[in-house]
Structure formats: structure tokens, C-alpha cells
Legacy VTK file of the C-alpha trace (Angstrom):
# vtk DataFile Version 3.0
C-alpha trace
ASCII
DATASET POLYDATA
POINTS 97 float
159.389 222.126 122.127
158.250 225.501 123.121
155.092 226.421 124.914
152.687 227.588 122.228
153.216 223.591 120.723
151.556 222.584 123.550
148.670 224.218 123.065
148.437 222.646 119.128
148.812 225.761 117.485
152.478 227.685 115.662
152.358 230.688 113.007
154.642 230.784 110.532
156.634 232.828 112.386
157.579 230.616 115.331
157.956 227.899 113.236
160.617 229.347 111.222
162.059 229.371 114.091
162.907 226.388 114.739
165.947 224.381 114.031
165.082 220.943 111.890
165.843 218.864 114.435
163.077 220.274 116.408
161.066 220.577 114.323
161.472 217.009 112.929
161.004 215.925 116.264
157.502 217.845 116.259
156.741 215.533 113.557
157.608 212.864 114.795
155.951 213.532 117.863
152.739 214.322 115.111
153.327 210.599 112.995
153.277 208.825 116.146
150.151 210.513 118.007
148.525 209.609 114.274
148.959 206.182 114.272
147.705 205.759 118.473
144.816 207.624 116.961
144.345 204.896 113.498
144.949 202.467 116.066
142.133 203.327 118.243
139.857 204.040 116.023
140.195 200.241 114.001
139.914 198.547 117.867
136.497 200.707 118.078
135.681 199.710 114.043
136.296 196.360 115.304
134.207 196.196 117.969
131.432 197.489 116.361
131.607 195.462 114.341
131.340 192.843 116.769
127.966 194.477 118.278
126.192 194.297 115.179
127.408 190.780 114.358
125.499 190.434 117.913
123.277 192.337 116.587
122.604 190.709 113.690
122.787 187.122 115.303
120.734 187.789 118.120
117.323 189.285 116.288
114.406 191.070 117.318
113.102 190.655 121.051
109.950 188.864 119.098
111.706 186.733 116.745
113.310 185.276 120.245
109.581 184.858 121.978
108.243 183.296 119.099
111.272 180.681 119.268
111.064 180.476 123.002
107.036 180.012 122.900
107.889 177.398 120.064
110.029 175.668 122.284
107.787 175.635 125.717
104.158 174.600 123.330
106.601 171.455 122.391
108.033 170.558 126.438
104.260 170.885 126.953
102.665 168.466 123.841
105.766 166.108 124.730
104.651 166.218 128.609
100.966 165.872 127.861
101.433 162.749 125.692
103.338 161.605 128.896
100.937 161.405 130.962
99.089 159.949 128.515
101.582 157.170 128.121
101.130 156.984 132.013
97.805 156.767 132.748
97.138 154.455 129.726
99.718 151.842 131.466
98.184 152.926 134.770
94.645 151.441 133.297
96.327 148.481 131.870
97.726 147.382 134.805
94.651 147.439 136.804
93.005 145.043 134.309
95.353 142.661 134.403
95.006 142.055 137.729
LINES 1 98
97 0 1 2 3 4 5 6 7 8 9 10 11 12 13 14 15 16 17 18 19 20 21 22 23 24 25 26 27 28 29 30 31 32 33 34 35 36 37 38 39 40 41 42 43 44 45 46 47 48 49 50 51 52 53 54 55 56 57 58 59 60 61 62 63 64 65 66 67 68 69 70 71 72 73 74 75 76 77 78 79 80 81 82 83 84 85 86 87 88 89 90 91 92 93 94 95 96
């Protein structure tokens, strides 16, 4: 292959001077490069799709905060009820003595 092709640009005159074998080598090289670029594009599109799915699943920060607030509120209520039960049982034990 000629030095002009390494840069990626050849004139019609330069192309006409090449043998069929050289033209075939160039075609094969470009085909291989094209396949590699298609593969890279496919991988990039798949990675982007995975990120979009992850973002969709995560939802907004506000939704996550609201969900956490609900969990904490339920835990707080459970702890309050537990303490009431402990106090109630302790009071009940004192009455029986």
C-alpha cells in the first residue's frame, strides 16, 4: 500500500495505478475496520441502554428519599409500639407482686 493511503486519501489517478491485489487488500482492510467500528458502536449502544435502564429503575432522588422516609417512619412506629409494650408489661408485673 502506498504512503498516500496511510493518510486515508488517494486520488483517482493513484487508485488506477494500483493492482487488483492491492485494491483487494485495501478493500479487506476497510471492511475489517468497518466491522470493528460496527462492533464498537453496538457495544456502546448496549452500555447506554443498560445505563438508561439503571436510571429508570433508580427513579428520581426525591422518590428514593420519600421511600426512605416511609421506611424510617414505619421503623419509628414499630419502636414506639415496642417500648409501649415493654412499659405495659413492666407495669403489669409490678401490679402482680
